[in-house]
TIKELUM-927900 format. One line per field, with one value per residue (C-alpha): x, y, z; residue number from 1; chain. Coordinates in Angstrom, 1 decimal, decimal comma. Layout:
<nodes>
east: [X ...]
north: [Y ...]
up: [Z ...]
resi: [NUM ...]
chain: [A ...]
</nodes>
This chain:
<nodes>
east: [0,0 1,4 2,1 0,9 3,6 2,3 3,1 4,4 2,1 3,5 1,7 0,9 3,7 2,0 1,3 5,0 6,2 4,0 5,3 8,9 8,2 6,6 9,5 12,0 10,1 10,0 13,8 14,3 12,3 14,3 17,6 16,5 15,6 18,9 21,0 19,2 20,7 24,3 26,7 30,3 33,4 36,5 37,6 36,3 37,2 33,9 30,5 27,6 24,3 21,1 18,8 15,3 12,7 13,6 11,3 12,6 16,2 15,3 15,9 12,9 13,1 14,2 17,0 18,0 18,5 20,7 22,7 23,2 24,5 26,9 28,1 28,9 30,8 32,8 33,6 34,8 37,3 35,5 36,0 37,6 34,8 31,0 29,0 25,5 23,0 19,4 18,0 15,1 11,5 8,8 8,4 11,7 13,9 17,1 18,2 18,2 22,0 22,3 20,0 22,2 25,4 23,9 23,0 26,4 28,4 26,5 27,6 31,3 32,0 34,2 32,7 35,8 35,1 31,6 30,8 27,4 25,4 22,4 20,8 19,6 15,9 16,1 18,4 19,8 20,5 22,0 24,4 25,4 26,0 28,0 30,2 30,9 31,5 34,1 35,8 36,0 37,4 40,0 41,0 41,4 44,2 47,9 49,3 51,3 48,2 46,0 48,3 47,9 44,1 42,3 40,5 37,3 36,6 35,2 32,1 30,1 26,5 24,1 20,4 17,6 18,1 15,5 17,5 20,9 20,8 19,7 22,3 25,0 24,2 23,9 27,2 29,0 27,6 28,9 32,4 32,3 33,2 30,3 30,2 26,7 26,1 22,3 20,9 18,5 17,1 14,9 11,1 10,8 12,9 10,9 7,7 7,8 4,7 6,2 9,6 8,0 6,0 9,3 11,0 8,2 8,6 12,3 11,5 10,1 12,5 15,6 14,9 13,5 16,7 18,8 16,8 17,2 20,9 21,6 19,5 21,5 24,8 23,5 22,5 25,3 22,9 22,8 20,0 21,0 20,7 18,0 18,9 19,6 19,9 23,4 24,1]
north: [0,0 3,3 5,7 9,3 11,7 14,1 17,7 19,5 22,3 25,8 28,9 31,5 34,0 37,1 35,8 34,6 38,1 39,8 37,4 38,1 41,9 41,6 39,5 42,0 44,9 43,3 42,6 46,3 47,6 45,3 46,5 50,1 49,5 47,7 50,4 53,1 51,8 52,1 54,9 54,9 56,1 57,7 60,9 61,9 64,4 66,2 66,1 66,2 67,4 66,6 69,6 69,9 72,7 76,2 79,1 82,6 81,5 79,7 75,9 73,7 71,4 68,5 70,6 72,1 68,6 67,6 70,8 70,4 66,8 68,1 70,8 68,2 66,2 69,2 70,2 66,6 67,0 64,3 66,4 69,6 70,9 70,7 70,4 71,8 70,7 71,8 74,2 76,6 75,5 77,6 80,8 80,4 83,5 81,6 78,0 75,3 75,2 78,9 78,8 76,0 78,0 81,0 78,7 77,0 80,3 81,8 78,8 79,1 77,2 79,3 80,3 78,9 75,5 75,3 74,4 75,0 72,7 75,0 73,6 70,1 69,6 65,8 63,5 62,2 65,7 66,8 63,8 64,3 68,0 67,3 64,9 67,4 70,1 68,0 67,1 70,7 71,6 68,9 70,0 73,6 72,6 72,9 69,7 68,7 69,0 67,3 64,3 63,6 63,2 60,0 60,1 59,0 61,5 60,0 61,7 61,6 61,5 63,4 63,0 61,1 57,4 56,3 58,1 56,5 53,4 55,4 58,1 55,4 53,7 57,0 58,3 55,2 55,4 59,0 58,2 58,9 56,7 57,1 56,8 56,8 59,3 59,6 62,2 60,7 63,9 64,8 65,1 62,2 59,9 60,9 59,6 55,9 55,9 58,8 57,1 53,9 55,8 57,4 54,0 52,7 55,7 54,9 51,4 53,0 55,9 53,7 51,6 54,6 56,6 53,6 53,2 56,9 56,9 54,0 55,7 58,9 56,8 55,2 58,5 60,6 62,9 64,6 65,0 68,6 69,5 68,8 66,0 67,1 64,9 64,6 66,6]
up: [0,0 -1,1 1,7 1,3 2,5 5,1 4,5 7,5 8,5 8,1 9,3 6,6 5,8 7,1 10,6 10,8 9,7 12,3 15,0 14,0 14,2 17,6 18,9 17,5 19,1 22,5 22,3 21,3 24,3 26,6 25,3 25,6 29,2 29,9 28,2 30,2 33,4 32,1 33,0 31,8 33,7 32,5 30,6 27,1 24,5 24,9 26,6 24,1 25,6 23,7 23,5 24,9 25,1 26,3 26,9 26,0 26,8 30,0 29,9 30,5 33,6 31,3 29,6 32,9 34,4 31,4 31,7 35,4 34,8 32,1 34,5 37,1 34,6 33,5 37,0 37,7 34,7 32,7 29,6 28,5 26,3 26,0 22,8 23,2 20,6 19,7 17,1 17,2 17,3 15,6 17,6 19,5 19,7 20,3 19,9 22,6 22,3 22,8 25,9 27,2 26,7 28,6 31,4 31,7 31,3 34,2 36,3 35,5 32,2 30,0 26,6 24,8 26,3 24,7 21,1 19,7 17,3 16,9 13,8 14,7 15,6 15,9 17,7 14,4 13,2 16,5 16,6 13,0 13,6 16,8 14,9 12,2 14,7 16,6 13,3 12,3 15,7 15,5 11,9 13,2 15,6 14,8 13,3 16,4 18,6 16,1 15,8 19,5 19,2 18,1 14,7 16,5 19,4 22,6 23,8 27,0 25,9 28,2 27,9 29,7 30,3 27,7 25,1 25,6 23,3 20,2 20,9 21,4 18,0 16,1 17,6 16,5 13,0 12,8 13,8 17,5 20,5 22,8 26,6 28,2 31,0 31,5 33,8 36,4 37,8 34,9 35,3 32,8 35,0 38,1 36,6 35,9 33,6 31,5 31,4 30,1 27,5 26,2 26,1 23,9 21,6 21,4 20,2 17,1 16,8 16,9 13,8 12,1 12,6 11,6 8,3 7,6 8,4 6,0 3,3 3,7 3,4 0,2 -1,3 0,0 1,7 5,1 7,5 8,1 4,5 1,8 -0,5 -4,1 -7,1 -8,5 -11,7]
resi: [1 2 3 4 5 6 7 8 9 10 11 12 13 14 15 16 17 18 19 20 21 22 23 24 25 26 27 28 29 30 31 32 33 34 35 36 37 38 39 40 41 42 43 44 45 46 47 48 49 50 51 52 53 54 55 56 57 58 59 60 61 62 63 64 65 66 67 68 69 70 71 72 73 74 75 76 77 78 79 80 81 82 83 84 85 86 87 88 89 90 91 92 93 94 95 96 97 98 99 100 101 102 103 104 105 106 107 108 109 110 111 112 113 114 115 116 117 118 119 120 121 122 123 124 125 126 127 128 129 130 131 132 133 134 135 136 137 138 139 140 141 142 143 144 145 146 147 148 149 150 151 152 153 154 155 156 157 158 159 160 161 162 163 164 165 166 167 168 169 170 171 172 173 174 175 176 177 178 179 180 181 182 183 184 185 186 187 188 189 190 191 192 193 194 195 196 197 198 199 200 201 202 203 204 205 206 207 208 209 210 211 212 213 214 215 216 217 218 219 220 221 222 223 224 225 226 227 228 229 230 231]
chain: [A A A A A A A A A A A A A A A A A A A A A A A A A A A A A A A A A A A A A A A A A A A A A A A A A A A A A A A A A A A A A A A A A A A A A A A A A A A A A A A A A A A A A A A A A A A A A A A A A A A A A A A A A A A A A A A A A A A A A A A A A A A A A A A A A A A A A A A A A A A A A A A A A A A A A A A A A A A A A A A A A A A A A A A A A A A A A A A A A A A A A A A A A A A A A A A A A A A A A A A A A A A A A A A A A A A A A A A A A A A A A A A A A A A A A A A]
</nodes>
């Protein structure tokens, strides 16, 4: 009697894809949470502070917490310079970076120790701008001083804990050596429900920024400038 081979049951493709996406998303959220608890030691070439809202030149509580953390790092000699990022939102008179500089200078940080990336309005744009700013600063040094510095500057990344994994990945992709230094005094960190909400947002923002970064690499574009077709 001829045997009839049984076909192994395979679930339809679409449910399998949905399942894979859900598993990937859960893993992403877990890594974001784990990374938010990390804080690096050691000295860096610069402190990079991610911008947040400011009101008429006065930092919001979130931005103030980041600036206070950066100030403590600078006073502890963790880095010799501070890069402040953040552009202007609609209706703003000055940029988030400029508001941050005013805040730090009033608390004793010399103006010459501060570099401003005042164009970026997203995390990706701010990291790209900070990397370009540090490269330009390095190139402006005398040859003997420039040769003593690494080609990939080390940076202490200052932002809220939920933000650290995405910043770390983006910094590496833009030629920086990142060290996580999250501030834990922000109003976001103080509210567990809000912190969880931001982590869930990050689980979408991280792959989105990765996809955009790879697209810009392929096309030779920049997130800080409109893409133009080659002539």
